BAKOLZA-642652 format. One record per atom (N, C-alpha, C): atom name; residue in one letter; residue number from 1; x negated, y, z negated. Coordinates in steps of 0.05 Angstrom, whole numbers. Layout:
N
["CA","A",NUM,[X,Y,Z]],
...
END
This chain:
205
["N","X",1,[-138,-1259,-1454]],
["CA","X",1,[-125,-1252,-1480]],
["C","X",1,[-145,-1256,-1503]],
["N","X",2,[-145,-1237,-1521]],
["CA","X",2,[-162,-1238,-1544]],
["C","X",2,[-145,-1243,-1569]],
["N","X",3,[-153,-1263,-1585]],
["CA","X",3,[-141,-1268,-1611]],
["C","X",3,[-157,-1253,-1632]],
["N","X",4,[-144,-1235,-1646]],
["CA","X",4,[-157,-1220,-1667]],
["C","X",4,[-148,-1230,-1694]],
["N","X",5,[-167,-1240,-1710]],
["CA","X",5,[-161,-1249,-1737]],
["C","X",5,[-168,-1226,-1756]],
["N","X",6,[-148,-1216,-1770]],
["CA","X",6,[-153,-1191,-1784]],
["C","X",6,[-135,-1189,-1809]],
["N","X",7,[-139,-1167,-1823]],
["CA","X",7,[-122,-1160,-1846]],
["C","X",7,[-123,-1130,-1849]],
["N","X",8,[-106,-1119,-1866]],
["CA","X",8,[-104,-1089,-1869]],
["C","X",8,[-127,-1078,-1886]],
["N","X",9,[-151,-1079,-1875]],
["CA","X",9,[-175,-1067,-1887]],
["C","X",9,[-189,-1049,-1867]],
["N","X",10,[-207,-1032,-1877]],
["CA","X",10,[-221,-1015,-1858]],
["C","X",10,[-236,-1031,-1836]],
["N","X",11,[-249,-1053,-1844]],
["CA","X",11,[-264,-1069,-1825]],
["C","X",11,[-245,-1081,-1804]],
["N","X",12,[-222,-1090,-1813]],
["CA","X",12,[-203,-1101,-1794]],
["C","X",12,[-193,-1080,-1775]],
["N","X",13,[-188,-1057,-1785]],
["CA","X",13,[-176,-1036,-1769]],
["C","X",13,[-195,-1024,-1748]],
["N","X",14,[-221,-1026,-1753]],
["CA","X",14,[-240,-1018,-1733]],
["C","X",14,[-234,-1032,-1706]],
["N","X",15,[-230,-1058,-1708]],
["CA","X",15,[-228,-1074,-1684]],
["C","X",15,[-201,-1070,-1671]],
["N","X",16,[-179,-1068,-1686]],
["CA","X",16,[-153,-1063,-1674]],
["C","X",16,[-153,-1035,-1660]],
["N","X",17,[-166,-1015,-1672]],
["CA","X",17,[-168,-989,-1659]],
["C","X",17,[-183,-992,-1633]],
["N","X",18,[-205,-1006,-1633]],
["CA","X",18,[-221,-1009,-1608]],
["C","X",18,[-205,-1023,-1587]],
["N","X",19,[-191,-1044,-1594]],
["CA","X",19,[-174,-1058,-1574]],
["C","X",19,[-152,-1041,-1563]],
["N","X",20,[-140,-1024,-1580]],
["CA","X",20,[-120,-1006,-1571]],
["C","X",20,[-132,-984,-1552]],
["N","X",21,[-155,-974,-1560]],
["CA","X",21,[-168,-953,-1543]],
["C","X",21,[-175,-965,-1516]],
["N","X",22,[-184,-990,-1515]],
["CA","X",22,[-193,-1002,-1490]],
["C","X",22,[-170,-1013,-1474]],
["N","X",23,[-147,-1016,-1485]],
["CA","X",23,[-124,-1026,-1471]],
["C","X",23,[-126,-1056,-1465]],
["N","X",24,[-141,-1070,-1481]],
["CA","X",24,[-145,-1099,-1476]],
["C","X",24,[-121,-1114,-1489]],
["N","X",25,[-111,-1134,-1475]],
["CA","X",25,[-89,-1150,-1486]],
["C","X",25,[-100,-1167,-1510]],
["N","X",26,[-85,-1167,-1532]],
["CA","X",26,[-94,-1183,-1555]],
["C","X",26,[-70,-1190,-1572]],
["N","X",27,[-74,-1211,-1587]],
["CA","X",27,[-54,-1220,-1607]],
["C","X",27,[-67,-1218,-1634]],
["N","X",28,[-54,-1204,-1652]],
["CA","X",28,[-64,-1202,-1680]],
["C","X",28,[-54,-1225,-1697]],
["N","X",29,[-72,-1238,-1710]],
["CA","X",29,[-66,-1260,-1728]],
["C","X",29,[-75,-1253,-1756]],
["N","X",30,[-56,-1249,-1774]],
["CA","X",30,[-62,-1240,-1801]],
["C","X",30,[-75,-1262,-1817]],
["N","X",31,[-97,-1255,-1830]],
["CA","X",31,[-111,-1273,-1848]],
["C","X",31,[-110,-1260,-1876]],
["N","X",32,[-92,-1269,-1892]],
["CA","X",32,[-86,-1256,-1918]],
["C","X",32,[-109,-1262,-1938]],
["N","X",33,[-127,-1243,-1940]],
["CA","X",33,[-150,-1248,-1958]],
["C","X",33,[-142,-1247,-1987]],
["N","X",34,[-119,-1235,-1993]],
["CA","X",34,[-109,-1235,-2021]],
["C","X",34,[-100,-1262,-2030]],
["N","X",35,[-93,-1279,-2010]],
["CA","X",35,[-84,-1307,-2016]],
["C","X",35,[-106,-1327,-2010]],
["N","X",36,[-130,-1318,-2002]],
["CA","X",36,[-152,-1336,-1997]],
["C","X",36,[-151,-1350,-1970]],
["N","X",37,[-135,-1340,-1952]],
["CA","X",37,[-133,-1353,-1926]],
["C","X",37,[-159,-1353,-1910]],
["N","X",38,[-177,-1335,-1917]],
["CA","X",38,[-203,-1334,-1903]],
["C","X",38,[-221,-1359,-1910]],
["N","X",39,[-213,-1375,-1929]],
["CA","X",39,[-228,-1399,-1937]],
["C","X",39,[-217,-1424,-1924]],
["N","X",40,[-195,-1421,-1909]],
["CA","X",40,[-183,-1445,-1897]],
["C","X",40,[-202,-1456,-1875]],
["N","X",41,[-203,-1482,-1872]],
["CA","X",41,[-221,-1494,-1852]],
["C","X",41,[-217,-1483,-1824]],
["N","X",42,[-192,-1477,-1816]],
["CA","X",42,[-188,-1468,-1789]],
["C","X",42,[-200,-1440,-1784]],
["N","X",43,[-201,-1424,-1806]],
["CA","X",43,[-213,-1397,-1802]],
["C","X",43,[-244,-1400,-1805]],
["N","X",44,[-253,-1417,-1822]],
["CA","X",44,[-282,-1421,-1825]],
["C","X",44,[-294,-1432,-1799]],
["N","X",45,[-278,-1445,-1783]],
["CA","X",45,[-288,-1454,-1757]],
["C","X",45,[-293,-1431,-1738]],
["N","X",46,[-280,-1408,-1743]],
["CA","X",46,[-284,-1384,-1727]],
["C","X",46,[-305,-1367,-1739]],
["N","X",47,[-304,-1363,-1765]],
["CA","X",47,[-325,-1347,-1779]],
["C","X",47,[-334,-1362,-1804]],
["N","X",48,[-358,-1375,-1803]],
["CA","X",48,[-368,-1390,-1826]],
["C","X",48,[-374,-1372,-1850]],
["N","X",49,[-374,-1346,-1846]],
["CA","X",49,[-380,-1327,-1868]],
["C","X",49,[-354,-1318,-1882]],
["N","X",50,[-331,-1330,-1875]],
["CA","X",50,[-305,-1326,-1887]],
["C","X",50,[-298,-1296,-1892]],
["N","X",51,[-303,-1280,-1871]],
["CA","X",51,[-295,-1252,-1872]],
["C","X",51,[-279,-1244,-1848]],
["N","X",52,[-260,-1226,-1851]],
["CA","X",52,[-247,-1215,-1828]],
["C","X",52,[-261,-1188,-1821]],
["N","X",53,[-260,-1180,-1796]],
["CA","X",53,[-246,-1191,-1774]],
["C","X",53,[-263,-1211,-1758]],
["N","X",54,[-250,-1225,-1740]],
["CA","X",54,[-263,-1242,-1721]],
["C","X",54,[-246,-1242,-1696]],
["N","X",55,[-258,-1247,-1673]],
["CA","X",55,[-242,-1250,-1649]],
["C","X",55,[-250,-1275,-1634]],
["N","X",56,[-231,-1285,-1618]],
["CA","X",56,[-236,-1306,-1599]],
["C","X",56,[-226,-1295,-1572]],
["N","X",57,[-245,-1291,-1554]],
["CA","X",57,[-239,-1280,-1527]],
["C","X",57,[-238,-1303,-1508]],
["N","X",58,[-215,-1309,-1497]],
["CA","X",58,[-212,-1332,-1479]],
["C","X",58,[-226,-1327,-1452]],
["N","X",59,[-232,-1302,-1446]],
["CA","X",59,[-247,-1295,-1422]],
["C","X",59,[-273,-1282,-1429]],
["N","X",60,[-290,-1297,-1442]],
["CA","X",60,[-316,-1287,-1450]],
["C","X",60,[-336,-1287,-1426]],
["N","X",61,[-362,-1284,-1432]],
["CA","X",61,[-382,-1284,-1411]],
["C","X",61,[-380,-1309,-1393]],
["N","X",62,[-381,-1305,-1368]],
["CA","X",62,[-379,-1327,-1349]],
["C","X",62,[-352,-1340,-1347]],
["N","X",63,[-332,-1327,-1360]],
["CA","X",63,[-305,-1338,-1359]],
["C","X",63,[-300,-1358,-1381]],
["N","X",64,[-320,-1363,-1398]],
["CA","X",64,[-316,-1383,-1419]],
["C","X",64,[-309,-1369,-1445]],
["N","X",65,[-294,-1382,-1463]],
["CA","X",65,[-286,-1370,-1488]],
["C","X",65,[-310,-1364,-1505]],
["N","X",66,[-308,-1343,-1521]],
["CA","X",66,[-329,-1335,-1540]],
["C","X",66,[-317,-1326,-1566]],
["N","X",67,[-329,-1334,-1588]],
["CA","X",67,[-321,-1325,-1615]],
["C","X",67,[-341,-1305,-1625]],
["N","X",68,[-331,-1283,-1636]],
["CA","X",68,[-349,-1262,-1647]],
["C","X",68,[-339,-1254,-1675]],
["N","X",69,[-357,-1255,-1694]],
["CA","X",69,[-349,-1244,-1721]],
["C","X",69,[-369,-1222,-1728]],
["N","X",70,[-363,-1208,-1750]],
["CA","X",70,[-376,-1184,-1760]],
["C","X",70,[-365,-1160,-1743]],
["N","X",71,[-353,-1141,-1756]],
["CA","X",71,[-339,-1120,-1743]],
["C","X",71,[-357,-1104,-1724]],
["N","X",72,[-382,-1098,-1733]],
["CA","X",72,[-400,-1083,-1716]],
["C","X",72,[-407,-1098,-1690]],
["N","X",73,[-412,-1124,-1693]],
["CA","X",73,[-418,-1141,-1670]],
["C","X",73,[-394,-1142,-1651]],
["N","X",74,[-370,-1143,-1662]],
["CA","X",74,[-346,-1143,-1645]],
["C","X",74,[-344,-1117,-1629]],
["N","X",75,[-349,-1094,-1642]],
["CA","X",75,[-347,-1069,-1628]],
["C","X",75,[-368,-1067,-1606]],
["N","X",76,[-392,-1076,-1611]],
["CA","X",76,[-413,-1076,-1591]],
["C","X",76,[-405,-1095,-1567]],
["N","X",77,[-394,-1118,-1574]],
["CA","X",77,[-385,-1136,-1553]],
["C","X",77,[-364,-1124,-1535]],
["N","X",78,[-344,-1112,-1548]],
["CA","X",78,[-322,-1101,-1533]],
["C","X",78,[-331,-1077,-1515]],
["N","X",79,[-349,-1061,-1526]],
["CA","X",79,[-360,-1039,-1510]],
["C","X",79,[-376,-1049,-1486]],
["N","X",80,[-392,-1070,-1491]],
["CA","X",80,[-407,-1081,-1469]],
["C","X",80,[-389,-1095,-1448]],
["N","X",81,[-369,-1109,-1458]],
["CA","X",81,[-350,-1123,-1440]],
["C","X",81,[-336,-1104,-1421]],
["N","X",82,[-328,-1081,-1431]],
["CA","X",82,[-312,-1062,-1416]],
["C","X",82,[-327,-1039,-1403]],
["N","X",83,[-351,-1034,-1413]],
["CA","X",83,[-366,-1011,-1404]],
["C","X",83,[-355,-985,-1414]],
["N","X",84,[-340,-986,-1436]],
["CA","X",84,[-328,-962,-1447]],
["C","X",84,[-336,-958,-1477]],
["N","X",85,[-332,-934,-1486]],
["CA","X",85,[-337,-926,-1514]],
["C","X",85,[-367,-929,-1522]],
["N","X",86,[-384,-930,-1502]],
["CA","X",86,[-413,-932,-1506]],
["C","X",86,[-426,-920,-1481]],
["N","X",87,[-445,-901,-1485]],
["CA","X",87,[-459,-890,-1462]],
["C","X",87,[-474,-911,-1446]],
["N","X",88,[-480,-905,-1422]],
["CA","X",88,[-495,-924,-1405]],
["C","X",88,[-525,-921,-1408]],
["N","X",89,[-534,-897,-1416]],
["CA","X",89,[-563,-892,-1418]],
["C","X",89,[-574,-904,-1444]],
["N","X",90,[-600,-911,-1444]],
["CA","X",90,[-612,-922,-1468]],
["C","X",90,[-612,-902,-1491]],
["N","X",91,[-616,-877,-1484]],
["CA","X",91,[-616,-856,-1505]],
["C","X",91,[-588,-854,-1517]],
["N","X",92,[-568,-854,-1500]],
["CA","X",92,[-541,-852,-1511]],
["C","X",92,[-533,-876,-1527]],
["N","X",93,[-540,-900,-1517]],
["CA","X",93,[-534,-924,-1532]],
["C","X",93,[-547,-924,-1559]],
["N","X",94,[-572,-915,-1560]],
["CA","X",94,[-587,-915,-1585]],
["C","X",94,[-573,-896,-1605]],
["N","X",95,[-564,-873,-1595]],
["CA","X",95,[-551,-853,-1613]],
["C","X",95,[-526,-865,-1625]],
["N","X",96,[-510,-878,-1608]],
["CA","X",96,[-485,-891,-1618]],
["C","X",96,[-492,-913,-1637]],
["N","X",97,[-511,-930,-1630]],
["CA","X",97,[-517,-954,-1646]],
["C","X",97,[-527,-946,-1674]],
["N","X",98,[-544,-925,-1675]],
["CA","X",98,[-554,-917,-1702]],
["C","X",98,[-532,-907,-1720]],
["N","X",99,[-512,-894,-1709]],
["CA","X",99,[-490,-885,-1726]],
["C","X",99,[-470,-908,-1732]],
["N","X",100,[-469,-927,-1715]],
["CA","X",100,[-454,-952,-1721]],
["C","X",100,[-468,-966,-1745]],
["N","X",101,[-494,-967,-1744]],
["CA","X",101,[-509,-980,-1766]],
["C","X",101,[-507,-964,-1792]],
["N","X",102,[-505,-937,-1789]],
["CA","X",102,[-501,-920,-1813]],
["C","X",102,[-475,-928,-1827]],
["N","X",103,[-455,-934,-1811]],
["CA","X",103,[-430,-944,-1824]],
["C","X",103,[-433,-971,-1835]],
["N","X",104,[-445,-989,-1820]],
["CA","X",104,[-447,-1017,-1829]],
["C","X",104,[-464,-1020,-1853]],
["N","X",105,[-487,-1006,-1854]],
["CA","X",105,[-506,-1009,-1876]],
["C","X",105,[-502,-990,-1899]],
["N","X",106,[-488,-967,-1894]],
["CA","X",106,[-485,-947,-1915]],
["C","X",106,[-457,-942,-1923]],
["N","X",107,[-441,-930,-1905]],
["CA","X",107,[-414,-921,-1912]],
["C","X",107,[-397,-945,-1921]],
["N","X",108,[-397,-967,-1906]],
["CA","X",108,[-380,-989,-1914]],
["C","X",108,[-387,-1001,-1941]],
["N","X",109,[-412,-1009,-1945]],
["CA","X",109,[-419,-1021,-1971]],
["C","X",109,[-416,-1001,-1995]],
["N","X",110,[-424,-976,-1991]],
["CA","X",110,[-422,-958,-2014]],
["C","X",110,[-394,-950,-2020]],
["N","X",111,[-378,-944,-2000]],
["CA","X",111,[-350,-937,-2004]],
["C","X",111,[-335,-961,-2016]],
["N","X",112,[-342,-985,-2006]],
["CA","X",112,[-330,-1009,-2016]],
["C","X",112,[-336,-1013,-2046]],
["N","X",113,[-360,-1009,-2054]],
["CA","X",113,[-367,-1012,-2082]],
["C","X",113,[-354,-991,-2100]],
["N","X",114,[-352,-967,-2090]],
["CA","X",114,[-339,-946,-2105]],
["C","X",114,[-309,-953,-2108]],
["N","X",115,[-297,-962,-2087]],
["CA","X",115,[-269,-970,-2088]],
["C","X",115,[-265,-993,-2108]],
["N","X",116,[-283,-1012,-2108]],
["CA","X",116,[-281,-1035,-2126]],
["C","X",116,[-284,-1027,-2155]],
["N","X",117,[-306,-1013,-2162]],
["CA","X",117,[-311,-1006,-2190]],
["C","X",117,[-293,-984,-2200]],
["N","X",118,[-284,-967,-2182]],
["CA","X",118,[-267,-945,-2190]],
["C","X",118,[-237,-953,-2193]],
["N","X",119,[-228,-972,-2176]],
["CA","X",119,[-200,-978,-2175]],
["C","X",119,[-193,-1007,-2185]],
["N","X",120,[-210,-1026,-2180]],
["CA","X",120,[-201,-1054,-2184]],
["C","X",120,[-216,-1069,-2206]],
["N","X",121,[-240,-1060,-2213]],
["CA","X",121,[-255,-1075,-2234]],
["C","X",121,[-239,-1074,-2260]],
["N","X",122,[-238,-1098,-2273]],
["CA","X",122,[-223,-1100,-2298]],
["C","X",122,[-236,-1084,-2320]],
["N","X",123,[-263,-1082,-2319]],
["CA","X",123,[-278,-1066,-2338]],
["C","X",123,[-290,-1042,-2324]],
["N","X",124,[-285,-1019,-2333]],
["CA","X",124,[-296,-995,-2321]],
["C","X",124,[-325,-991,-2330]],
["N","X",125,[-343,-990,-2311]],
["CA","X",125,[-371,-987,-2317]],
["C","X",125,[-380,-959,-2308]],
["N","X",126,[-384,-940,-2326]],
["CA","X",126,[-390,-913,-2317]],
["C","X",126,[-415,-911,-2300]],
["N","X",127,[-436,-926,-2306]],
["CA","X",127,[-460,-925,-2290]],
["C","X",127,[-454,-932,-2261]],
["N","X",128,[-439,-954,-2256]],
["CA","X",128,[-433,-963,-2229]],
["C","X",128,[-416,-942,-2215]],
["N","X",129,[-396,-932,-2228]],
["CA","X",129,[-378,-912,-2216]],
["C","X",129,[-394,-887,-2208]],
["N","X",130,[-411,-878,-2226]],
["CA","X",130,[-427,-854,-2221]],
["C","X",130,[-446,-859,-2197]],
["N","X",131,[-459,-882,-2198]],
["CA","X",131,[-478,-889,-2177]],
["C","X",131,[-465,-888,-2149]],
["N","X",132,[-443,-902,-2147]],
["CA","X",132,[-430,-905,-2120]],
["C","X",132,[-415,-879,-2113]],
["N","X",133,[-407,-864,-2132]],
["CA","X",133,[-395,-838,-2126]],
["C","X",133,[-415,-819,-2114]],
["N","X",134,[-439,-817,-2126]],
["CA","X",134,[-460,-799,-2117]],
["C","X",134,[-470,-808,-2089]],
["N","X",135,[-473,-834,-2085]],
["CA","X",135,[-483,-843,-2059]],
["C","X",135,[-462,-839,-2038]],
["N","X",136,[-437,-842,-2044]],
["CA","X",136,[-415,-837,-2025]],
["C","X",136,[-415,-807,-2018]],
["N","X",137,[-418,-790,-2037]],
["CA","X",137,[-420,-761,-2032]],
["C","X",137,[-443,-755,-2013]],
["N","X",138,[-466,-767,-2018]],
["CA","X",138,[-490,-762,-2002]],
["C","X",138,[-485,-770,-1973]],
["N","X",139,[-473,-794,-1969]],
["CA","X",139,[-467,-803,-1942]],
["C","X",139,[-448,-785,-1928]],
["N","X",140,[-428,-775,-1942]],
["CA","X",140,[-409,-757,-1930]],
["C","X",140,[-422,-731,-1922]],
["N","X",141,[-441,-721,-1937]],
["CA","X",141,[-456,-697,-1930]],
["C","X",141,[-473,-702,-1905]],
["N","X",142,[-485,-726,-1903]],
["CA","X",142,[-500,-732,-1878]],
["C","X",142,[-481,-732,-1854]],
["N","X",143,[-458,-745,-1857]],
["CA","X",143,[-438,-745,-1835]],
["C","X",143,[-429,-717,-1829]],
["N","X",144,[-424,-700,-1849]],
["CA","X",144,[-415,-673,-1845]],
["C","X",144,[-436,-657,-1829]],
["N","X",145,[-461,-661,-1836]],
["CA","X",145,[-482,-647,-1821]],
["C","X",145,[-484,-656,-1792]],
["N","X",146,[-481,-682,-1787]],
["CA","X",146,[-481,-691,-1760]],
["C","X",146,[-458,-680,-1743]],
["N","X",147,[-435,-679,-1756]],
["CA","X",147,[-411,-669,-1742]],
["C","X",147,[-412,-639,-1736]],
["N","X",148,[-431,-626,-1750]],
["CA","X",148,[-435,-597,-1744]],
["C","X",148,[-447,-593,-1716]],
["N","X",149,[-457,-615,-1704]],
["CA","X",149,[-469,-613,-1677]],
["C","X",149,[-450,-618,-1654]],
["N","X",150,[-426,-628,-1661]],
["CA","X",150,[-406,-634,-1640]],
["C","X",150,[-381,-646,-1651]],
["N","X",151,[-362,-650,-1633]],
["CA","X",151,[-336,-660,-1642]],
["C","X",151,[-337,-688,-1652]],
["N","X",152,[-355,-704,-1642]],
["CA","X",152,[-356,-733,-1649]],
["C","X",152,[-384,-740,-1659]],
["N","X",153,[-386,-763,-1672]],
["CA","X",153,[-410,-770,-1687]],
["C","X",153,[-435,-772,-1668]],
["N","X",154,[-432,-783,-1645]],
["CA","X",154,[-454,-787,-1627]],
["C","X",154,[-450,-772,-1601]],
["N","X",155,[-438,-748,-1602]],
["CA","X",155,[-434,-732,-1579]],
["C","X",155,[-406,-737,-1568]],
["N","X",156,[-402,-758,-1552]],
["CA","X",156,[-376,-765,-1542]],
["C","X",156,[-363,-786,-1560]],
["N","X",157,[-337,-788,-1559]],
["CA","X",157,[-322,-807,-1574]],
["C","X",157,[-331,-836,-1568]],
["N","X",158,[-336,-851,-1588]],
["CA","X",158,[-349,-877,-1584]],
["C","X",158,[-342,-897,-1606]],
["N","X",159,[-353,-921,-1605]],
["CA","X",159,[-349,-941,-1625]],
["C","X",159,[-360,-932,-1652]],
["N","X",160,[-378,-913,-1652]],
["CA","X",160,[-388,-902,-1678]],
["C","X",160,[-365,-887,-1693]],
["N","X",161,[-350,-872,-1679]],
["CA","X",161,[-327,-858,-1691]],
["C","X",161,[-306,-879,-1700]],
["N","X",162,[-301,-899,-1684]],
["CA","X",162,[-282,-919,-1690]],
["C","X",162,[-290,-934,-1715]],
["N","X",163,[-316,-940,-1718]],
["CA","X",163,[-326,-955,-1742]],
["C","X",163,[-323,-938,-1767]],
["N","X",164,[-328,-913,-1765]],
["CA","X",164,[-328,-895,-1789]],
["C","X",164,[-300,-887,-1797]],
["N","X",165,[-282,-883,-1778]],
["CA","X",165,[-256,-871,-1785]],
["C","X",165,[-240,-886,-1806]],
["N","X",166,[-235,-912,-1804]],
["CA","X",166,[-218,-924,-1825]],
["C","X",166,[-230,-922,-1853]],
["N","X",167,[-256,-924,-1855]],
["CA","X",167,[-269,-922,-1881]],
["C","X",167,[-267,-894,-1893]],
["N","X",168,[-272,-874,-1876]],
["CA","X",168,[-272,-846,-1886]],
["C","X",168,[-243,-837,-1892]],
["N","X",169,[-224,-845,-1875]],
["CA","X",169,[-196,-838,-1879]],
["C","X",169,[-186,-851,-1904]],
["N","X",170,[-193,-876,-1909]],
["CA","X",170,[-184,-890,-1933]],
["C","X",170,[-195,-877,-1958]],
["N","X",171,[-221,-871,-1957]],
["CA","X",171,[-233,-859,-1981]],
["C","X",171,[-221,-832,-1987]],
["N","X",172,[-214,-816,-1967]],
["CA","X",172,[-202,-790,-1973]],
["C","X",172,[-175,-794,-1987]],
["N","X",173,[-161,-815,-1981]],
["CA","X",173,[-136,-821,-1995]],
["C","X",173,[-140,-829,-2024]],
["N","X",174,[-161,-845,-2028]],
["CA","X",174,[-166,-857,-2055]],
["C","X",174,[-182,-838,-2073]],
["N","X",175,[-202,-825,-2062]],
["CA","X",175,[-220,-808,-2079]],
["C","X",175,[-224,-781,-2065]],
["N","X",176,[-203,-765,-2063]],
["CA","X",176,[-204,-740,-2048]],
["C","X",176,[-225,-721,-2059]],
["N","X",177,[-231,-723,-2085]],
["CA","X",177,[-249,-703,-2097]],
["C","X",177,[-277,-704,-2085]],
["N","X",178,[-286,-726,-2074]],
["CA","X",178,[-313,-728,-2064]],
["C","X",178,[-315,-714,-2037]],
["N","X",179,[-293,-704,-2026]],
["CA","X",179,[-293,-690,-2001]],
["C","X",179,[-295,-660,-2004]],
["N","X",180,[-296,-651,-2029]],
["CA","X",180,[-298,-622,-2035]],
["C","X",180,[-323,-610,-2022]],
["N","X",181,[-319,-588,-2009]],
["CA","X",181,[-342,-573,-1997]],
["C","X",181,[-349,-582,-1969]],
["N","X",182,[-336,-603,-1959]],
["CA","X",182,[-343,-612,-1932]],
["C","X",182,[-327,-595,-1912]],
["N","X",183,[-340,-586,-1891]],
["CA","X",183,[-327,-570,-1871]],
["C","X",183,[-319,-585,-1846]],
["N","X",184,[-337,-603,-1837]],
["CA","X",184,[-333,-617,-1811]],
["C","X",184,[-317,-643,-1813]],
["N","X",185,[-321,-658,-1834]],
["CA","X",185,[-309,-684,-1837]],
["C","X",185,[-278,-682,-1836]],
["N","X",186,[-266,-664,-1850]],
["CA","X",186,[-236,-663,-1849]],
["C","X",186,[-226,-657,-1820]],
["N","X",187,[-240,-640,-1806]],
["CA","X",187,[-232,-634,-1778]],
["C","X",187,[-235,-658,-1760]],
["N","X",188,[-257,-673,-1764]],
["CA","X",188,[-262,-697,-1749]],
["C","X",188,[-240,-718,-1755]],
["N","X",189,[-233,-721,-1780]],
["CA","X",189,[-212,-740,-1788]],
["C","X",189,[-186,-733,-1773]],
["N","X",190,[-179,-708,-1772]],
["CA","X",190,[-155,-700,-1758]],
["C","X",190,[-157,-705,-1728]],
["N","X",191,[-181,-699,-1717]],
["CA","X",191,[-185,-702,-1688]],
["C","X",191,[-182,-731,-1680]],
["N","X",192,[-195,-749,-1695]],
["CA","X",192,[-194,-777,-1689]],
["C","X",192,[-167,-789,-1696]],
["N","X",193,[-156,-781,-1718]],
["CA","X",193,[-130,-791,-1727]],
["C","X",193,[-107,-783,-1710]],
["N","X",194,[-110,-763,-1694]],
["CA","X",194,[-89,-754,-1676]],
["C","X",194,[-88,-771,-1650]],
["N","X",195,[-107,-788,-1646]],
["CA","X",195,[-108,-804,-1621]],
["C","X",195,[-87,-826,-1624]],
["N","X",196,[-69,-829,-1604]],
["CA","X",196,[-48,-849,-1605]],
["C","X",196,[-58,-877,-1610]],
["N","X",197,[-81,-884,-1597]],
["CA","X",197,[-92,-911,-1600]],
["C","X",197,[-101,-916,-1628]],
["N","X",198,[-112,-895,-1641]],
["CA","X",198,[-121,-898,-1669]],
["C","X",198,[-97,-902,-1687]],
["N","X",199,[-76,-887,-1682]],
["CA","X",199,[-52,-890,-1698]],
["C","X",199,[-40,-918,-1695]],
["N","X",200,[-40,-929,-1671]],
["CA","X",200,[-30,-956,-1667]],
["C","X",200,[-48,-976,-1681]],
["N","X",201,[-74,-973,-1677]],
["CA","X",201,[-93,-992,-1689]],
["C","X",201,[-93,-993,-1719]],
["N","X",202,[-87,-970,-1731]],
["CA","X",202,[-86,-968,-1761]],
["C","X",202,[-62,-983,-1772]],
["N","X",203,[-43,-990,-1756]],
["CA","X",203,[-19,-1005,-1765]],
["C","X",203,[-21,-1035,-1761]],
["N","X",204,[-44,-1044,-1752]],
["CA","X",204,[-48,-1073,-1747]],
["C","X",204,[-64,-1085,-1770]],
["N","X",205,[-56,-1108,-1781]],
["CA","X",205,[-31,-1123,-1775]],
["C","X",205,[-7,-1111,-1789]],
END
C-alpha cells in the first residue's frame, strides 16, 4: 500500500494520475496547503521541503518502506517500480526523462509564476505578467511542435504526458488566450483527458 500525501494542485495530480494508470493500491491523505498543514512536524518528517506531493511506499526496494518526495522523482520511482509508463531502452528512457525535466524546470515554474502574478498577487505587476505570459507561450509552442511528431510527447504514452497534463489543462482553463494558434496541444489534451485513469486521478483528493 502506498500513502499519497497530496492536495488539489497540478503537482499533486501528477502522482494520483500515475497511481491510477498503474493500478497500484494507495490511500490519499490530504495536506491542506491553504491552511499550512505542509508545515506540521508529521509532514516535515516525510518531506523536509514542506511541499506536496510525497509518498510512503510500505513495499519499497527490498520489501522495506521508502519515502519519496518531489513529483518528478515520484513518477520516476513508480515507473521503475512497475516497469510501466517508461520505455526499457536507454534511448527511450532518455526521451521521456528530458520531457519530464521540460515540465519540471520549465512548464511548472513558468505556468506557476504566471498563475501567481496574474491571478493571486495583491499588486499587479505588468512586467512580471508579461514576462511569464511570453515564456508560457514559448513553452506551449515547443510542446506543440513536439506533438506534431506523434500522439504523445515522447512517442508512447508515458510519465512525461502525465507530468505535463495537469499543468497544461489547468492553464487552458485559467489563461485560454495563450493557447491561440496551437494545433496539436488541444488535441493532446483531449486525448490524454479522455483516459479513465486520468479522469480519476484529476479528482484526487
